[in-house]
KEKE-3310 file (N, C-alpha, C; in steps of 0.2 Angstrom, whole numbers, plus 5000, padded with zeros to 4 digits):
npx = (4961:4975:4993:4998:4987:4986:4998:4995:4986:4992:5005:5018:5027:5026:5038:5043:5049:5038:5030:5038:5036:5023:5022:5028:5020:5006:5004:5003:5006:5011:5005:5007:4994:4984:4974:4960:4957:4948:4944:4942:4948:4961:4964:4963:4973:4985:4985:4987:4999:5008:5005:4998:4986:4976:4968:4962:4959:4963:4961:4969:4969:4983:4996:5005:4999:4986:4986:4987:4983:4987:4982:4988:4986:4995:5009:5021:5018:5016:5029:5037:5033:5036:5050:5052:5049:5058:5057:5062)
npy = (4925:4924:4925:4930:4937:4947:4954:4960:4969:4977:4987:4992:4999:5017:5029:5043:5058:5063:5052:5044:5051:5049:5036:5036:5046:5044:5030:5025:5018:5021:5015:5011:5007:4996:5004:5001:4994:4991:4997:4987:4976:4980:4980:4966:4961:4967:4960:4947:4948:4953:4949:4957:4966:4978:4993:5003:5011:5024:5031:5039:5047:5051:5059:5049:5038:5027:5030:5021:5024:5016:5012:5006:4996:5000:5011:5003:4992:4997:5003:4991:4984:4993:4993:4979:4979:4987:5001:5009)
npz = (4983:4973:4972:4959:4954:4964:4962:4950:4954:4965:4960:4964:4978:4981:4983:4991:4999:5006:5007:5016:5028:5030:5034:5047:5054:5051:5049:5036:5020:5004:4988:4971:4961:4951:4939:4938:4949:4965:4981:4991:4984:4984:4998:5000:4991:4997:5009:5004:4997:5007:5019:5029:5038:5032:5037:5031:5016:5005:4989:4975:4959:4949:4939:4938:4939:4947:4965:4980:4997:5010:5026:5041:5057:5067:5069:5071:5063:5050:5049:5050:5038:5028:5030:5026:5012:5007:5008:5019)
capx = (4965:4982:4999:4998:4981:4988:5003:4992:4983:4997:5011:5024:5027:5027:5042:5045:5050:5032:5028:5042:5033:5016:5024:5029:5015:4999:5004:5001:5011:5008:5007:5004:4990:4980:4969:4954:4956:4944:4947:4942:4953:4968:4965:4964:4980:4990:4984:4990:5006:5013:5002:4997:4979:4975:4962:4958:4962:4961:4964:4969:4972:4988:4999:5009:4994:4982:4989:4983:4986:4985:4983:4988:4984:5000:5015:5025:5016:5018:5037:5040:5031:5040:5057:5052:5048:5064:5056:5066)
capy = (4929:4921:4930:4933:4942:4952:4958:4964:4975:4981:4987:4994:5005:5024:5031:5050:5061:5064:5045:5042:5055:5046:5029:5037:5050:5042:5023:5023:5016:5022:5010:5012:5001:4996:5010:4998:4991:4994:4997:4980:4972:4982:4977:4959:4960:4968:4954:4941:4949:4955:4946:4962:4968:4985:4994:5008:5013:5030:5031:5046:5047:5056:5058:5043:5032:5027:5028:5019:5026:5010:5013:5000:4996:5004:5013:4998:4987:5001:5003:4984:4982:4998:4990:4973:4980:4991:5008:5012)
capz = (4978:4972:4971:4953:4954:4969:4959:4945:4957:4968:4956:4967:4982:4979:4988:4991:5005:5009:5009:5022:5034:5031:5037:5054:5057:5050:5048:5030:5015:4997:4983:4964:4960:4944:4938:4938:4956:4970:4988:4994:4981:4986:5004:4999:4988:5002:5014:5000:4996:5013:5025:5034:5038:5031:5040:5027:5009:5001:4982:4971:4952:4948:4932:4939:4940:4953:4971:4986:5003:5014:5033:5045:5064:5071:5066:5070:5058:5044:5048:5048:5031:5024:5030:5022:5005:5005:5008:5024)
cpx = (4972:4987:4999:4993:4983:4993:5001:4989:4988:5004:5017:5023:5029:5032:5045:5047:5043:5029:5032:5038:5026:5017:5024:5023:5008:4999:5001:5007:5007:5010:5004:5000:4987:4974:4961:4952:4952:4947:4947:4947:4960:4969:4967:4971:4985:4990:4988:4997:5011:5010:5001:4990:4979:4969:4958:4962:4959:4965:4964:4972:4977:4991:5003:5005:4990:4986:4984:4986:4983:4987:4983:4987:4989:5006:5021:5024:5018:5026:5040:5039:5036:5048:5057:5052:5054:5063:5061:5073)
cpy = (4926:4927:4934:4938:4948:4957:4962:4970:4980:4981:4987:4999:5011:5027:5038:5052:5061:5057:5042:5045:5051:5039:5031:5041:5047:5034:5021:5022:5017:5017:5013:5006:5002:5001:5007:4995:4995:4993:4991:4975:4974:4980:4970:4957:4962:4962:4948:4942:4950:4952:4951:4964:4976:4987:5000:5009:5019:5030:5038:5044:5053:5055:5052:5037:5033:5025:5026:5021:5021:5012:5006:5001:5001:5006:5008:4993:4991:5001:4996:4982:4987:4995:4984:4974:4985:4999:5012:5009)
cpz = (4978:4971:4965:4952:4958:4966:4953:4948:4961:4964:4959:4973:4979:4984:4986:4998:5009:5011:5015:5028:5035:5035:5045:5057:5056:5049:5041:5025:5008:4992:4976:4963:4953:4944:4939:4945:4961:4977:4991:4991:4983:4993:5004:4996:4993:5007:5010:4999:5002:5019:5031:5033:5037:5034:5036:5021:5006:4994:4979:4964:4951:4941:4933:4939:4946:4959:4976:4992:5008:5021:5037:5053:5068:5067:5066:5065:5051:5043:5047:5041:5027:5024:5025:5015:5003:5005:5013:5024)
residu = (MET:ASN:VAL:GLU:GLU:ALA:THR:LYS:ILE:VAL:ILE:ARG:PRO:TYR:ILE:THR:GLU:LYS:THR:PHE:ALA:LEU:VAL:GLU:ASN:GLU:GLN:LYS:ILE:VAL:PHE:LEU:VAL:ASP:LYS:GLU:SER:SER:LYS:PRO:ARG:ILE:ILE:GLU:ALA:ILE:LYS:THR:LEU:TYR:ASN:GLU:ASN:ALA:ILE:GLN:VAL:GLU:THR:ALA:ARG:THR:ILE:TYR:GLY:LYS:LYS:ALA:PHE:VAL:LYS:PHE:ASP:SER:SER:ASP:LYS:ALA:ARG:ASP:LEU:ALA:THR:LYS:ILE:GLY:MET:LEU)
# end
């Protein structure tokens, strides 16, 4: 997957007070993603864009669009990525 395809799948991080707590407590970062994207494609796009391995993805459809709750190996990796993308 190239960067252009990945940016079409992962639109942007979704930042709220609850998502800050998810980074620290559950090693998860929430992204708004394309409504047609699948979980394996989301994992691949995260790897392409941020060079981090996601271990699990949960999705939910909301009024804001489709959200992907992406879980990482450790809270350190989640915190570092959150800092890198400007969440923290």
